[in-house]
N, C-alpha and C positions, 0 to 999 in steps of 0.2 A: 898279471893282467888277464882279464877275462877273455876278451876277443881282440885280435889284431886283424884289421882289414888290409888287404893288398890289392890295389886297383889303379885304374887310370885317374891321375890327378887332373881334373878338368874343371875349369871355371864355367859354371852355367850362366848363360846370358839369356834371360827370359823376355820374350817379346810377344805381344798379341798381334795376330794377323787375321785377314779374312781368307776364305777358301781360294779366292782368285790369286792371291800371292803364292799359294802352294802350287796351283796349276801353272801359273806363269813361269815359275822357276823349275818346272819339271820334277817336283818332289813327290814321292809316294807318301800319301797321308798316313800318319800314325806309325811310321817306321823311322829308322835312323839311317842317314846317309853319311858316309865317310867322305870328306874332302881331302884331296892330296895336294891341291894347289892353294897356297896361302892367299894369293891375290883374288882368286875366284871366291874364296870364303869371305874375304874382307868386303868384296863388292856386294855380297848378299846382305851384309850388316849395314851398309852405308845408309839406306833410307829408313831404317827401323828405329822405333822409339824403344829404348831399353827400359823394361819395368824394374828389373833388379838383377844383380849378379850374386852368385852363391858359390862357395867352394864345393863343387859337386863331383860327379862321377858316381856311378851306381853304388859301389861298395862304400864309398865315403858317406853317401846319404844314409845308408843302413847303419854305419858306425856312429854317426851323429845321433841317429834315433836311439841306439842302444845307450849312448852316453846320456841322453835326456831321460832315460829310464833309470839312471843312477849307477850304471856299471862303469868300471875302469876299462877304458878302451884305447887303442892306438891305431895309427894308419901309416902305411908306406906307399908312397906314390911319387913319381918323378916330375919335378917342375924345373923351370929355368929361373935364374936370378934376374927376373924382370918385374914389371909392375903387377901383372896378373899372378906371377909366382909368389910375390910378397902378400898379395891379397888372399891367395889360397891358404898360405900358412897361417895368417892372422885369423881367417875365417874358421879354421879348424880349432885353433887354440881358444877362441872365444867360446867354442862348444865343448870345452874340456876334453878334447881329443889330443892325445900325445902324438906328435908328428915325428916319425923316425926317418927323417931324410934331410941331409945338409945340401941346400941348393947351391948351384954354381952356374955361371954363364954357360948356356948350351948353344949349339948351332941353331936349334929350332926353338921357337918361343913356347911358353906354357900352353898346354892344350886348352881349347875352348869348345864348348858345345852350345850352339844356338838352339834354344827351345822355342819353337813357334806354336803358340796356343791359338787354336781356331775357336770360333764361337760355340762349337759343340763340345768344348772342353778337351778334345783330343789334342795330343801333342806330337809334333813332327820334329825330329831332331836332325840337326846338321852339325857334324863334329869334325873339327880339325884337331887331330890328336897331338900335333906338335911333338914336344919332347916326351910327353906322357907315354907314347907308344914305343919309346926307345929304352924302356926300363931293362936293366940287365942284372945278372946275378950279384954284381958288386953293390948294387943298390939295396939288396935284401940282406938284412942282418940276422943270421941264424940264431944268435943268442937271444934276440928279442922274440923270435918265433918260438924258441924252446921254452921261454918263460911265460908264454901265453897259453891259456887253456885250449884255445881254438883259433884257427885262422879262417878268414872268410875271403874267398877269391871271386873274381868276376870273369865270365867268358869273354867279355870285351877285351880283357888284358892279354888273352892268349894269342900269340902269333908266332909263326916260325922264327927261328933264330934266337936273338937275345932274350925277348920276353918269355919264350918257352923255357929257356935255361933258368930264368928267374923263378918262374912258376914251379919247375921241378925242384929247385933248391928249397923253395918255401915248403912244398908238400913233404919233401924228405925230412925236413927238420921239425915238422909240426906234430903236436899231440893229437889233435882232431882237425879234420878239414871239411869245411862247408863251401859250396860254390853255387853261384847263380849262373844259369846258362845264358842269361842276358838278353838275347835277341835272336829272332829266327834266322836273319841273314848270317849272324855269327855261327849259329849251329850248322847251317848249310855249308858254310865255308870250311868248317873244321870237323865235320861229322865223325870220321873214324877216330880222331884224337879225343873228342868229347865223349864218345861212346866208351873208349878205353878208360878215361878218367872216371866216368860215372860207375862203370862196372868194377874197377879195381882200386881207385885211389881216394874216392870221396866218401865221407861218412854221411854227409847230408847234401842232397841236390835240390836246389830250388829251380823251378821252371814254370812257364805258363803252358797252357794246353797245346798251343801251336808249336812251341819249341820242342817239347818232349815228343809230340806226335811226329814232328819232322825228324827228330834225332833217331827214332827207332823205326821210322817209316810205317807207323801204325795206320790201320784202316779205320779204327774206331777207338773210343776211350777204354773199352774193355781190354784191348791189347796193351794199352799203357799200364793199366792196373796189373795185368798178369806179368808184364816185364818187370815192374817195380817189386812185385812180391818175390820174384826169383832172386832179386839182388841181395836180399837180406840186409838192406841198408835203409836209411830214411830218405824217402822221395816226397817232396812237397810240391803240389801242383795247384796253381791258381787257375780258375776257370771263368773269370769275368763274372757275369750275372749268376752263374751256377755255383758261386762260392769257391771253396778250396777243398782239396783232398790231401791227406798225408797217408802214405803207405809205409808200414814198418814191418817187414817180413810178411806174415800172413794177415796182420791186422790192418784194417782200413778205417780211417777216421775222416769224417766229413764236417764241413762247417758252412753255414749259409752266409750270404752277404748281409750287411745291415740295410734295412729298408728305409725309404723316404729321406734319403740324404740329398742335400743340395750340392750337386757335383759342380765344382768350379774348374778343376784342372786335374787331369789324371797323372801328372808328373810325379814320380816318386812313389806311386801306389805299391808297386812291387818291391821297391827298396825298403819302404817302411813296414811292409808285410813281413819281409825277412827279418827286420830289426825286432819286431814284436815276437816272432817265433823264436829267434835265437836267444832273446832275453829270457823267455820262458824255459827254453831248453837247458841253458847253463845253470838255471836255478832249479833244475830237476822237477819242473811242473809236468803234468801228464801231457801227452800229445794233444789231447782235446783242448786242454787249457792253453797250450802253445798256439794252437790255431785260433782260439778266441782272442788272445792278445794280439796276434798278427792281424786279424780282421779289424780289431779295434783301432790299431795304429794306421792301417791303410785307409780306413773309413774317415779318420780325422784329416789325413793329409789331402784327400781329394776334395775336401770342402774349402780349400784355400788355394792361393796361387803358389806354386813352387813345391820343392821336395823337403821342406823343413817345417817342423811343428813349432 
């Protein structure tokens, strides 16, 4: 297998809302809020019209993108044996992704992420992790990892206790490790751990400018470049309208965004960017070509609703 994703198995529930809804529910626009109370989360859903549901989670979105580019891929993520759990499994199988997890009835339901799309195409996410956040080392099959060219992890998955053990087991069994830092709140919560991973455990790190700046407490982007150069590993940073940069040792590669796109929804832009890049990387394309493929994939996905092409 080329790439095995390990991440939060979350059913994306996509809804269109206006800005008032965001304000009224005390949500910070364009960020992800974790809900720990199942009832509070359900209340938020009550009056919303669901546009569609997708087998999501950040890494799962990337893995589906890589599958659509013709690669043999797999995914590990924890669901419960409930309606959303079955939908999740079916959704991945439809996309030719091998799902390496045998679901059973869990105490918590399958994880759900409510994606609220405002008229300006920004997305605000409300996530109830459910059983996804309870992944443990027994859920991760070392043999499957060893048979994969590379594993792709997400920062969202990392948490103290059982998920951390699952993470470490996966990294220790892997041939190559790529990871997305996922979200600035995530970075801020786990800064020393993420820094240690980036410096010592990861072959490829994906981040947006805010995440990596926060991680190393940089004052400007030049500091980010200098930090990345010293690592002697591959660091790929998306910069919104400024395009993207990849740093590989002393080499720096830049790529512009595609112009004149009709942006509908930014959901999945980073996930599909990573998909395009990793597809190029495992096929030994140059870093410049990997960035081009990444930009092409993210440009396509933001011109439609949801994180699937």
